[in-house]
C-alpha positions as CSV (number, residue, x, y, z in Angstrom):
1,M,0.0,0.0,0.0
2,L,1.3,3.4,-0.9
3,A,1.2,6.5,1.3
4,P,-0.8,9.4,-0.1
5,S,2.3,11.3,-0.8
6,E,3.6,8.4,-2.9
7,M,0.3,8.2,-4.9
8,A,1.0,11.5,-6.7
9,A,4.1,9.9,-8.2
10,F,2.5,6.5,-8.9
11,Y,-0.4,7.4,-11.2
12,P,1.6,9.3,-13.9
13,N,3.7,6.1,-14.4
14,L,0.7,4.0,-15.3
15,D,-0.4,3.3,-18.9
16,I,-3.8,1.8,-17.9
17,L,-5.7,1.3,-14.7
18,V,-7.6,-2.0,-14.6
19,I,-10.5,-2.5,-12.3
20,P,-12.0,-5.9,-13.1
21,S,-14.4,-5.9,-10.2
22,L,-16.7,-8.9,-9.7
23,N,-18.6,-7.6,-6.6
24,S,-22.0,-6.1,-7.5
25,T,-21.8,-3.9,-4.4
26,E,-18.6,-2.2,-5.6
27,A,-19.0,1.6,-5.2
28,F,-17.9,4.6,-7.3
29,G,-14.3,4.1,-8.3
30,L,-12.4,7.0,-6.7
31,V,-9.2,5.3,-7.7
32,Q,-10.3,5.7,-11.4
33,I,-10.8,9.4,-10.9
34,E,-7.4,9.8,-9.4
35,A,-5.8,8.0,-12.3
36,M,-7.9,9.9,-14.9
37,M,-6.8,13.2,-13.3
38,N,-3.3,12.1,-14.3
39,G,-4.4,11.3,-17.9
40,V,-4.5,7.5,-17.2
41,P,-7.4,5.6,-18.9
42,S,-9.3,2.9,-17.0
43,I,-10.7,-0.5,-17.9
44,S,-13.7,-1.1,-15.6
45,S,-16.3,-3.8,-15.0
46,D,-19.8,-3.0,-16.1
47,L,-21.1,-2.4,-12.5
48,P,-23.1,0.7,-11.7
49,G,-20.6,2.6,-9.6
50,V,-17.5,1.3,-11.2
51,R,-18.5,2.0,-14.8
52,R,-19.6,5.6,-14.2
53,P,-16.3,7.4,-14.4
54,V,-15.4,5.8,-17.7
55,Q,-18.8,6.4,-19.1
56,R,-18.9,10.1,-18.0
57,H,-15.4,11.0,-19.1
58,G,-14.7,8.6,-22.0
59,M,-11.3,7.7,-20.6
60,G,-11.3,4.0,-21.0
61,I,-13.5,0.9,-21.7
62,V,-16.2,-0.8,-19.8
63,I,-16.2,-4.6,-20.0
64,P,-18.7,-7.2,-19.0
65,V,-18.3,-8.5,-15.5
66,G,-16.0,-11.6,-15.3
67,D,-15.2,-11.5,-19.1
68,S,-11.5,-12.2,-19.3
69,L,-11.4,-12.1,-23.1
70,A,-13.1,-8.7,-23.1
71,L,-10.5,-7.5,-20.5
72,A,-7.7,-8.7,-22.7
73,D,-9.2,-7.1,-25.8
74,A,-9.6,-3.8,-23.9
75,V,-6.0,-3.8,-22.7
76,I,-4.9,-4.4,-26.3
77,E,-7.2,-1.7,-27.6
78,I,-6.0,1.0,-25.2
79,A,-2.4,0.0,-25.5
80,G,-2.7,0.2,-29.3
81,H,-4.5,3.6,-29.3
82,P,-3.5,5.4,-26.1
83,G,-4.3,8.9,-27.5
84,K,-7.9,7.8,-28.0
85,Y,-8.4,7.1,-24.3
86,S,-5.8,9.2,-22.5
87,K,-6.3,12.9,-22.1
88,T,-5.5,15.7,-19.7
89,D,-8.8,17.2,-18.7
90,D,-8.7,20.4,-16.6
91,N,-12.5,20.1,-16.3
92,L,-12.0,16.7,-14.7
93,R,-9.6,18.2,-12.1
94,K,-12.1,21.0,-11.4
95,I,-15.1,18.6,-11.0
96,Y,-13.3,16.3,-8.5
97,S,-11.0,18.8,-6.7
98,P,-11.6,18.6,-2.9
99,D,-13.0,22.2,-2.9
100,S,-15.5,21.4,-5.7
101,V,-16.6,18.2,-4.1
102,A,-17.1,19.9,-0.7
103,S,-19.1,22.7,-2.4
104,E,-21.3,20.2,-4.1
105,Y,-22.0,18.4,-0.8
106,E,-22.7,21.7,0.9
107,A,-25.2,22.7,-1.8
108,L,-26.9,19.3,-1.6
109,F,-27.2,19.6,2.2
110,Q,-28.6,23.1,1.9
111,R,-31.3,21.8,-0.6
112,L,-32.2,18.9,1.7
113,L,-32.5,21.2,4.6
114,A,-34.7,23.6,2.6
115,D,-36.9,20.7,1.6
116,L,-37.2,19.6,5.2
117,N,-38.3,23.1,6.3
118,K,-41.0,23.4,3.6
119,P,-44.5,23.3,5.1
120,V,-46.4,20.1,4.4
121,N,-49.9,20.7,2.9
């Protein structure tokens, strides 16, 4: 396991991040976002939380759960066409920066509080 200070140096050295999850309860892949923020594409299983970063940002390929041949094909595809899947996206950094995420949560909580305080007819 790498320390947080080591992670910043780790991600830029990757060509592809592979998350072949089998667990249907797997959540949103923060590790994918960290990799994508460094221009690294991801191969992810077609599970609700895991596939979302790839679908939203187009930086990788979503494969069927447990399909090793699709995984191999996706690795070959991305390795053969890295420019198609790798990009440096300042918007991605902005969306997932700690300040942006905190602001979004704060706005959500404010909306929820406002809804709770609305009179019931």
